[in-house]
C-alpha positions, 0 to 999 in steps of 0.5 A, spaced: 268 365 793 262 369 791 257 373 794 250 371 795 244 373 792 242 378 798 244 384 795 249 385 800 255 385 794 251 390 790 250 395 796 257 395 798 260 395 791 255 401 790 258 405 796 265 404 793 263 407 787 260 413 791 266 414 795 273 416 794 278 409 792 284 412 795 281 409 802 281 416 806 273 415 807 274 408 810 271 410 817 265 412 814 264 406 809 266 401 815 260 405 819 255 403 814 257 396 812 259 393 819 252 394 822 249 391 815 253 385 817 250 384 823 243 385 821 244 380 816 246 375 821 253 374 819 256 377 825 254 377 832 256 384 834 259 390 830 265 389 834 266 382 831 263 385 824 269 391 823 274 386 821 270 382 816 268 389 813 275 391 812 276 385 809 271 386 804 273 393 803 280 390 801 278 385 796 272 389 793 276 396 792 280 393 786 274 391 782 271 398 783 277 402 781 278 398 775 270 399 773 271 406 774 277 407 770 274 403 764 268 408 765 263 402 766 256 403 768 254 400 775 248 396 772 253 392 767 256 388 773 249 387 776 247 384 770 253 380 768 252 376 775 255 378 782 262 381 783 268 376 785 273 377 790 279 378 787 284 376 793 284 369 795 287 371 801 281 374 804 277 370 809 270 369 809 269 366 816 268 369 823 272 368 829 267 362 830 268 359 823 261 360 821 261 362 813 260 370 812 255 368 806 251 362 806 252 357 800 245 355 797 245 348 800 246 351 807 239 355 807 235 349 810 240 349 816 241 357 817 234 359 816 232 364 811 237 369 808 235 377 810 235 381 803 239 388 804 232 392 803 229 388 808 235 388 813 235 396 812 228 397 813 228 393 820 234 397 822 231 403 820 224 401 825 229 399 830 232 406 830 226 409 830 223 405 836 229 407 840 229 414 839 222 414 841 223 411 847 229 416 849 224 422 847 219 419 852 224 418 857 227 425 856 220 428 857 219 424 864 226 426 866 225 433 864 218 433 868 222 430 874 227 436 874 222 441 873 218 438 879 225 438 883 227 446 881 219 448 884 221 444 891 228 448 891 224 454 890 219 453 895 224 450 901 228 457 901 221 461 901 219 457 906 225 458 911 225 465 910 218 466 911 218 462 917 223 466 920 219 473 919 213 470 921 216 467 928 219 474 929 212 477 929 208 472 932 213 468 936 216 461 936 212 455 935 213 450 940 208 445 939 208 438 936 207 437 928 200 433 927 199 431 920 192 430 918 191 424 913 195 425 906 197 422 900 204 422 897 204 423 889 209 419 885 214 424 882 215 418 876 208 418 875 203 412 877 200 410 883 201 414 889 207 412 894 203 413 900 195 413 902 192 416 908 198 417 911 199 421 918 204 422 923 206 426 929 213 429 931 214 431 938 220 436 940 226 432 943 225 426 939 229 424 933 225 420 928 229 414 923 225 414 917 226 407 913 223 403 907 226 400 901 229 404 896 224 407 891 218 407 897 218 414 897 223 416 903 226 422 899 220 424 896 216 425 903 222 429 906 222 434 900 214 435 900 214 436 908 220 441 908 217 445 902 210 444 906 207 441 900 204 436 905 204 434 912 200 441 915 207 444 917 205 450 922 208 456 918 212 459 924 216 452 924 223 453 921 225 447 917 232 445 914 232 440 909 239 437 907 238 432 900 242 427 897 243 431 891 245 439 893 243 444 888 246 451 889 245 457 885 250 461 882 251 466 888 252 460 893 257 457 889 262 463 889 262 463 897 266 459 901 264 453 906 264 458 912 260 463 908 255 458 906 254 456 913 254 463 916 248 464 911 244 458 913 242 462 920 236 466 916 235 470 923 242 472 924 242 474 916 236 478 916 238 481 923 245 483 920 242 486 914 237 490 917 242 493 922 246 495 917 240 499 913 238 502 920 245 504 921 246 507 914 240 510 914 240 518 915 234 518 920 235 512 923 230 508 928 234 508 934 229 504 938 229 499 932 236 498 931 237 497 939 232 491 938 236 489 933 242 489 936 239 486 942 237 480 938 244 479 935 247 479 942 241 474 944 243 469 939 250 469 940 251 473 933 258 474 935 261 467 936 257 465 930 264 464 926 267 460 931 261 455 932 261 455 924 269 453 924 268 448 929 263 445 925 267 444 919 273 442 922 269 436 926 266 434 919 273 434 916 274 440 913 282 443 912 284 450 912 285 449 905 278 446 903 275 452 907 278 457 903 276 454 896 269 457 893 263 452 893 265 451 885 271 448 886 269 443 891 267 436 890 259 434 890 261 430 897 264 436 900 258 440 898 254 435 902 258 436 908 258 444 907 250 443 907 250 439 913 254 443 917 249 449 915 243 445 917 246 443 924 249 451 925 242 454 923 238 450 929 232 449 926 225 447 929 226 441 925 232 438 922 231 433 916 237 429 913 237 425 907 243 420 907 247 425 911 253 420 912 254 418 905 260 423 904 263 422 911 269 419 914 267 414 919 270 419 924 265 424 922 259 419 922 261 418 930 261 425 931 255 427 927 251 421 931 254 424 938 252 431 936 245 429 934 244 424 940 247 428 946 247 436 944 242 440 948 240 443 942 237 437 939 234 435 946 229 441 945 228 440 937 225 435 932 230 431 927 227 426 921 233 422 919 234 417 912 240 413 913 243 407 910 248 406 916 244 402 921 249 403 927 248 410 926 241 410 926 241 406 932 245 411 936 241 417 933 234 415 933 228 415 938 223 413 934 221 409 927 217 411 921 217 406 916 214 407 909 211 401 906 211 401 898 207 395 898 201 397 903 203 405 901 202 406 908 207 410 913 207 407 920 210 410 927 213 406 933 217 408 939 224 405 939 230 405 934 232 401 927 234 395 931 228 395 936 223 396 930 227 390 926 226 385 932 218 387 932 218 386 925 221 379 925 216 377 931 210 380 926 213 375 921 213 369 925 206 371 928 203 371 921 207 365 918 204 361 924 197 364 923 197 362 916 199 355 917 194 354 922 189 357 917 191 352 912 191 346 916 184 348 919 182 349 911 184 343 909 181 339 915 174 342 913 175 341 906 177 333 907 170 332 911 166 327 908 158 326 910 157 319 913 151 318 909 146 323 906 141 324 912 139 332 913 143 332 920 150 330 916 148 334 910 147 340 915 154 338 918 157 338 911 155 345 909 157 348 916 164 346 915 164 348 908 162 355 910 167 355 915 172 353 910 170 359 905 170 364 911 177 361 913 179 362 906 177 369 905 181 370 912 187 367 909 187 372 903 187 378 907 193 375 911 196 374 904 195 381 902 198 383 909 204 378 907 206 383 901 207 389 906 211 384 912 216 381 907 217 387 903 223 389 907 227 382 906 233 382 902 233 383 895 238 378 892 244 381 889 249 378 885 255 381 882 259 377 876 266 375 877 271 372 872 273 367 877 279 365 882 286 366 879 292 363 883 297 368 886 297 375 887 292 379 882 295 386 885 302 387 888 304 394 891 311 394 893 314 400 896 310 405 893 310 412 894 306 418 891 306 425 891 302 430 886 306 435 883 308 441 887 307 438 893 312 439 899 311 432 901 308 425 899 301 423 900 304 416 903 310 412 902 313 406 903 306 402 902 307 394 901 300 390 900 298 384 896 291 383 893 289 376 891 282 372 890 281 372 897 282 379 899 277 383 903 281 389 904 278 396 907 281 402 906 280 407 912 282 414 914 279 422 913 277 424 906 283 427 903 288 423 906 289 419 900 284 413 899 282 414 893 289 416 890 291 409 893 285 406 889 287 410 882 295 407 883 291 400 884 288 401 877 293 404 874 290 410 873 296 414 876 303 411 876 307 411 883 313 416 884 317 411 887 316 403 888 312 399 883 304 396 882 304 389 879 298 387 876 296 380 873 296 381 866 290 376 866 286 380 871 280 384 870 279 390 875 272 393 876 271 399 879 265 402 882 267 409 885 264 414 890 260 418 885 258 412 881 250 414 881 252 420 878 255 417 872 249 414 870 245 418 864 239 420 868 235 421 861 235 413 860 232 408 863 236 403 866 236 398 861 237 403 855 243 405 859 246 398 859 244 397 852 248 403 851 254 401 855 254 394 852 250 394 845 252 387 843 248 384 837 242 388 838 238 382 838 232 380 843 236 375 846 241 380 848 236 385 851 233 379 855 240 378 858 241 385 860 234 385 863 236 378 867 243 381 869 239 388 872 234 383 875 240 379 879 242 386 881 236 388 884 233 392 879 226 389 878 223 389 871 218 395 873 224 400 875 228 398 868 223 401 864 223 408 868 227 414 867 234 414 871 232 421 874 226 418 877 229 412 881 231 413 888 239 414 889 239 407 891 236 404 885 241 408 881 247 405 885 244 398 883 244 400 876 251 402 877 253 396 880 250 392 874 254 396 869 260 394 872 259 387 874 257 385 867 264 385 865 266 380 870 272 382 874 277 378 877 278 384 882 272 389 885 274 396 887 268 399 891 269 406 893 263 408 898 259 402 895 253 403 900 252 410 899 244 411 897 243 403 898 238 402 903 239 398 909 237 391 906 241 392 900 247 393 904 246 387 908 245 383 901 251 387 898 255 384 904 253 377 903 254 378 895 261 381 896 263 376 901 261 370 896 264 374 890 269 369 887 275 374 886 279 380 890 275 385 893 278 393 895 273 397 899 273 404 901 267 405 906 265 409 912 258 404 913 260 401 920 256 395 919 258 393 912 265 394 914 265 389 920 261 384 916 265 384 910 273 386 911 278 381 913 284 386 913 283 393 915 288 399 912 288 406 915 291 411 910 293 417 915 299 421 916 303 420 910 302 412 911 298 406 909 298 402 916 294 395 917 290 396 923 288 390 928 281 390 927 275 395 925 273 395 932 280 397 934 280 403 929 273 405 931 275 406 938 281 410 937 276 415 933 271 416 938 277 418 943 278 424 938 271 427 938 271 434 940 264 437 941 260 443 938 258 448 943 
């Protein structure tokens, strides 16, 4: 077979002439040739192009070596016609049987053949465009990061200043009444809120709800850093974000030290007392005042209170002894949550506090906030995806409307708000239907003749119809905000049902090297296409280890894990949102993971897949650093499901998802055409999805009667914090 006249053969021969003909530089040659074969339409993607490129190198290298040995000029071959492939065994067909180079008579069927220069120019243009897009994305990411850093600094300054001020003026015991304000969008564009107001009363706990990306976290950060909301200067606020950022000094402290340091007043008083005691000319009167205040706030019992908090949040003695730098992100968030509760601020602001908690710790936190005398005298604002937790904790609801860019306040918990919302939607639909019917009747009126009276009636009805249509347009605008909380569709690709077991766990035991006893032993479990298994238990008991055994990332120390050789297993781990490249947009991230053939059609396929996972078109072009935690989670789910797994392993998949998205995910997992293994603390999600409940505890993995039975057992173990 001969190469066509597109110049591809000349280009490859030129590369061979410049390269070492021994074959040592083949990787570099393949890196140059494979993308070219994609560009001229020979191969669908670089993966398919690589074996074809290898065949060409193998066939053309003898000719290049012969030409070099003879000392012939490279131009002589071009002038004498195209080079010939010397090995007849080389296949010039792709896997689908398509010819590598088209014969002249096939041109009308295959379209215009792209020349080498044009193909390379186009490739350079596409590369330059992508680089420009990435630079713009990185710039936007850096802007968001700088803003977050400024907010963190303001938060710490405000906490210390508030404590100092209340020592001078006394505590602020009133309500927080925010005058109308606008909330800027950290990603740029229109403000997230306009003309927003709210009132926080002591003894009330507010559930802050709204769709991912509507501005809940941005609002909390702005309020906590006192950039918005008319927060009184002497009011103490403690804010716990989804993404904990600690300075170098804090990273070297133990969890207990971090919790104790959260009581700013105690820390300031202890520091002042130490300075007064060391001073040669000590102010005895001031020292007495400081010591009296330390006694009044219970400084001596502080360490025991802090230890009790950490134990209730699942910290073992070994974890409490580690520096923060040696803890995972989840345990750092737990430490900061313990610190916030320990500090007893006037206003407690928690952004997704249950994300990294076990179900037992979630139950304890709900009881602490809803029944402790401490929080009967203070204010709390909580963002949470766990509707059961919200219902137990919240006395009031603050709803952020992304469509209307408004903040509305109402009494009652999430379930009460949802019922009112459903009634509002029903009332709205009935009113719209009534107006449509009246408009149709008015427009259908035909005057009986052209008498002045009939024409007057006709014009009157036309005016009435025009007025009703104007009212209907206003109702349409209201409909956007009333329906924005409807569940976004979520669809996960599946590889299709496979008969029999997909994974079997047979008498499995596992222990890490150097451990005194196995983490668990004698585990027997089977996973098929209809399995909906949830793994429960305290963090550290071995849930994630069991998941790694199922995936084959770890080998059992006894027994065996048998996986169906034809089954693909997809994992969404508990830090899935953190594994996204925040400097890329969701579309860029997926294109990096699944480059395909680089065509427009492939890009559209990725866009469509992101949309089915609830990442809308506008969000696909925003740097991931500017997306909410829930939006990042959807991007991670999209990346995992694009490979169409037969078994889906979801390790804390609800972290950062909003309430409606969790309901959509529950529907999606229920309908998934394959097996599912879950690790989740979300009570609503687990009760909706799981058909098998397995508890990892005490060195064993045992099946529980039901989730309700497990929950009741956990409630009996709760210990209060004084």
